[in-house]
Structure formats: C-alpha cells, structure tokens
N, C-alpha and C positions, 0 to 999 in steps of 0.2 A: 459265555458272554453274559455280562451282567447289566441290566438296564439301569437308567437313572431314576433315582427315587423322586417322590413327588415334591420333596422339600429341596432337592437341588434344582429340579426345573422352575420352581417358584423362585429361587433365588437367582438363578440365571436371568429369569424374565424381570424381576426387580431391578436387577442391576442394570440390565439393558435399559429399561424405562428410565431409571435414574440418570444413565449416562445420556441417553437421548435427550433428556430435560436439561441437563447441565449443558450440553453442547448448544442445544437451541437458544439458551439464555445466554449463553456466551457470544454466539454468532449475532443475536438481536442487540447486543450492546456495542458493537463497533461503529465507529464514525468514520467520516471521511479522511479526517486526520490520521486515524489508525491505518488505513489503507495506504495513504501516502508514505507514512513512515515505514510500513512493513515493506513496501515495494523500493523505496530508497534504500533500505537497510540491506535488501538482497543484493543490490548491485555496489553500494558505497559502504558496506560494512556497518559498523556502529557509529553514526556521526552525532555530533552533540549539536541540537538545534532546540531552542527554547518552545514551549507549546504555543506562545503567541506568535513567534516568528513562523512556526509550522502551520498555525491556524491562518494567519495572513497570507502565506504562501498557497495553501489549500483553496482558498477564498478567490484568489487571482487566478488560479490555474483553472478552476471551474469558470470563472468568468470569462476566460479567454478560450477555452477549449468545452463548453458544455456537452457536446455531443459526443466527445470522446472519452467521457468518464463511464466506466462500467455500470451495468444495471446494479440494483442493490443487492440482489441475491448473489450475483457473481463477485462483486466488490467483497461482500460479507464472508463467502467462502474462500476467497484468495486471501484476505486478512487473516483469516483462521488457519490455513494451511501454512502460509509463509511465517506465521508466529510460531507454529508447531515445526518449523523448517522442513515440512513435507511437500512444498510447491512442486519441487521437481517430480515428484512421484505422482501427484494429483493433476498436474497440468496436461499430460497426455491423455488424459481421460476426458478431456473437455472436448464439445463439439467443436467442429472448425470455426464456426461463426464467433463462439466464446473465447477460442484461443486467440484468433486474430484481433479481436477487440481489445483483449487484454494485453497482447503485444504492443499493439498501437497505442495504448494507453501508458504503457511503461517507457516506450521510446519518447513520446512526447513529453512525458512527466521528467524524465532525466534531461532533456534539453531545455525544457523550462526552468527546471532547478539550477543549472548551471548559468542561465541568462539572468535570473531574478535573484538570485543569492550571492554571498561572496565565498562560496565553497572552493572555487578554483584559486582564490587569491589569499587564502588564509596562510599564516606562516608556519602553522603546525597543524597536526591531527587533533590535538587537543584543544584548539582553539574553537569556539562555538561558530556555528554557521548563523549568518543574519540575513535575513530577507530585506532587500531594497525596494522592491516594488517594481512596476512596469517600467522597462526603459522607454523614453520617447524616440530614441533613434539606436538601432542596434549596429549600424555600420561602423566598424572600427577605423575606417579610413575617412571618416567625416571630419570635416575642417569648418569649425564655426567662427572662426576669428575673421573679422572683417579686414579687408585689405586697404 
C-alpha cells in the first residue's frame, strides 16, 4: 500500500481551504431577497418577478412577520443549499427547532406571496409577478357598496 506524498497532502489541504473560503464568501453575500427567491423557486419553479417587486414583497413580509424570519445563519445555509438544489439532502440534518422554524417560514411565505402579489391571477406563466402591497381587507365576501 502506498502512502500519500507530501505534495498531494498539501494540494488537498490547499484545495479544502480554498473551497471553505469560497463557500464562506458565497454564504456571507446572501440577502433576504435571495432567501425569499430560493424558497419561492423551490415550490413555484422559476417565476418571473422583478428585483424591485421582490424587494418590496420581502420588506412587507418581514414587517408583517418579523419573528418568523429564520436566523441569519439558517437563512444563509438554506439559500446556499436551495440554490445548489441540495435542500432535500440538507434539511433532514437540521435540528428539530431549525427545521420547524424553516417550515413555518416557508408556509407563511407562500401564503403571503399569494395574498400580496398577482401570482394566481396572471394569464400565463411567462407573465411577470407584481407585488401589490398589503391588502386592507382580505375577506373575499366583503361588500363595500352603500345601500
């Protein structure tokens, strides 16, 4: 059996350090909009929404649900793994608290996305999604006409 040479060990160590530095810099560059886009893409495939509409939706979502947004580390890791399409592999490795928090976030995100955008009313999948803002009344049976 032949051992590894010193050059091979140094090459592996250098590659590992470079990979870790690259992954760290990639994770630190994620924003809240990146997490929202990755989570929506997971359930709604590729949807077309402008950066301005996505930013406005994310700000409104955080304003309405500030306690349900994942912690910074969980959000960054989720964005990275969903972007690499490895979310299904990484999610079972989360502690129960993190997994429940992420699941609650995604459920609320999808519900708010359907309420605050025109996603369901588009005429086709190629039509861009627009953010309308917070509705004043979400009761579909409300009648505001005066008698």
